[in-house]
C-alpha positions as CSV (number, residue, x, y, z in Angstrom):
1,M,-74.4,267.8,88.0
2,A,-73.4,265.7,91.0
3,E,-69.9,264.5,91.4
4,T,-68.9,261.5,93.3
5,K,-65.4,260.5,94.1
6,F,-64.7,256.8,93.9
7,T,-63.0,255.2,96.9
8,D,-59.4,254.0,96.7
9,E,-60.7,250.5,97.0
10,D,-62.9,251.0,93.9
11,I,-60.1,252.7,91.9
12,S,-57.8,249.8,92.9
13,S,-60.4,247.2,91.7
14,L,-60.8,249.1,88.4
15,N,-57.0,249.2,87.9
16,E,-56.7,245.6,88.8
17,L,-59.3,244.8,86.1
18,S,-57.6,246.9,83.5
19,Q,-54.3,245.2,84.3
20,K,-56.0,241.8,84.0
21,Y,-57.3,242.9,80.4
22,Q,-53.8,244.0,79.5
23,T,-52.2,240.7,80.7
24,L,-54.9,238.7,78.8
25,Q,-54.3,240.7,75.6
26,A,-50.6,240.1,75.9
27,S,-51.1,236.4,76.4
28,F,-53.4,236.3,73.4
29,G,-50.7,238.0,71.4
30,Q,-48.2,235.4,72.7
31,I,-50.4,232.5,71.6
32,R,-50.8,234.0,68.2
33,V,-47.1,234.4,67.7
34,Q,-46.6,230.7,68.9
35,K,-49.3,229.5,66.3
36,I,-47.4,231.4,63.5
37,L,-44.1,229.9,64.6
38,L,-45.8,226.4,64.6
39,N,-47.3,227.0,61.2
40,Q,-43.8,227.9,59.9
41,Q,-42.3,224.9,61.5
42,Q,-45.0,222.6,60.0
43,A,-44.5,224.1,56.6
44,G,-40.8,223.5,56.9
45,L,-41.5,219.8,57.9
46,E,-43.8,219.3,55.0
47,E,-41.2,220.7,52.6
48,A,-38.6,218.4,54.1
49,E,-41.0,215.4,53.7
50,V,-41.6,216.2,50.1
51,K,-37.9,216.4,49.4
52,L,-37.3,213.1,51.3
53,E,-40.1,211.4,49.3
54,A,-38.4,212.5,46.0
55,D,-35.1,211.3,47.2
56,Y,-36.7,208.0,48.2
57,I,-38.2,207.6,44.7
58,D,-34.9,208.5,43.2
59,T,-33.2,205.9,45.4
60,Q,-35.6,203.2,44.4
61,S,-35.0,204.1,40.7
62,R,-31.3,203.8,41.3
63,E,-31.8,200.4,43.0
64,R,-33.6,199.1,40.1
65,E,-30.8,200.3,37.6
66,L,-28.1,198.7,39.8
67,V,-30.0,195.4,40.1
68,K,-30.5,195.4,36.3
69,E,-26.7,196.1,35.7
70,L,-25.7,193.5,38.2
71,N,-28.0,190.9,36.7
72,E,-26.6,191.7,33.3
73,K,-23.0,191.3,34.7
74,Y,-23.3,188.3,36.9
75,G,-26.7,186.9,36.0
76,P,-29.5,186.1,38.5
77,G,-28.6,185.0,41.9
78,T,-28.4,186.2,45.5
79,L,-25.8,188.3,47.3
80,D,-24.8,188.0,50.9
81,P,-24.2,191.7,51.7
82,E,-22.2,190.7,54.9
83,T,-19.6,188.6,53.0
84,G,-19.9,190.0,49.5
85,I,-20.3,186.5,48.2
86,F,-22.7,186.1,45.2
87,T,-24.3,182.8,44.5
88,S,-25.6,182.6,41.0
89,Q,-28.8,180.7,40.3
90,E,-27.0,178.5,37.9
91,S,-24.5,177.4,40.6
92,A,-27.4,176.6,42.9
93,S,-29.1,174.5,40.1
94,D,-25.7,172.8,39.4
95,K,-25.4,171.8,43.0
96,E,-28.8,170.4,43.0
97,G,-28.1,168.5,39.8
98,D,-24.9,167.1,41.3
99,S,-26.7,165.7,44.3
100,D,-29.3,164.1,42.0
101,E,-26.5,162.5,40.0
102,E,-24.8,161.2,43.1
103,S,-28.0,159.6,44.4
104,E,-28.4,157.6,41.2
C-alpha cells in the first residue's frame, strides 16, 4: 500500500471547504429558527385578528342596541356628536310645515 502525504496547501483547501460546510449548516439552522419565530409571530397576529373581529362584531351589536334605546327615548332624528344637539325628525318636519304656512 502506497502512502502519499497531502501538501499543506491541499490540507488547507480541505479545511477551508469543511469550514464552509459548517458555516452553511449553521446558516441553514439560523434560517430555520427565524422561520419558526415568524410562524409563531404570524400565529399570534392571526389570534389577535380573530379577537379583534369578535370585538368588532360585539361593538356593532352594542351600537345597534344603543341606537334602538335612543330611538325609543328620543324618537328618530339626528345627533351632532360635536355639539351633543339632537334634532328630532318631528322638529325638522314642523319647521318645514311652518315655512309652508308662512308662504301661504
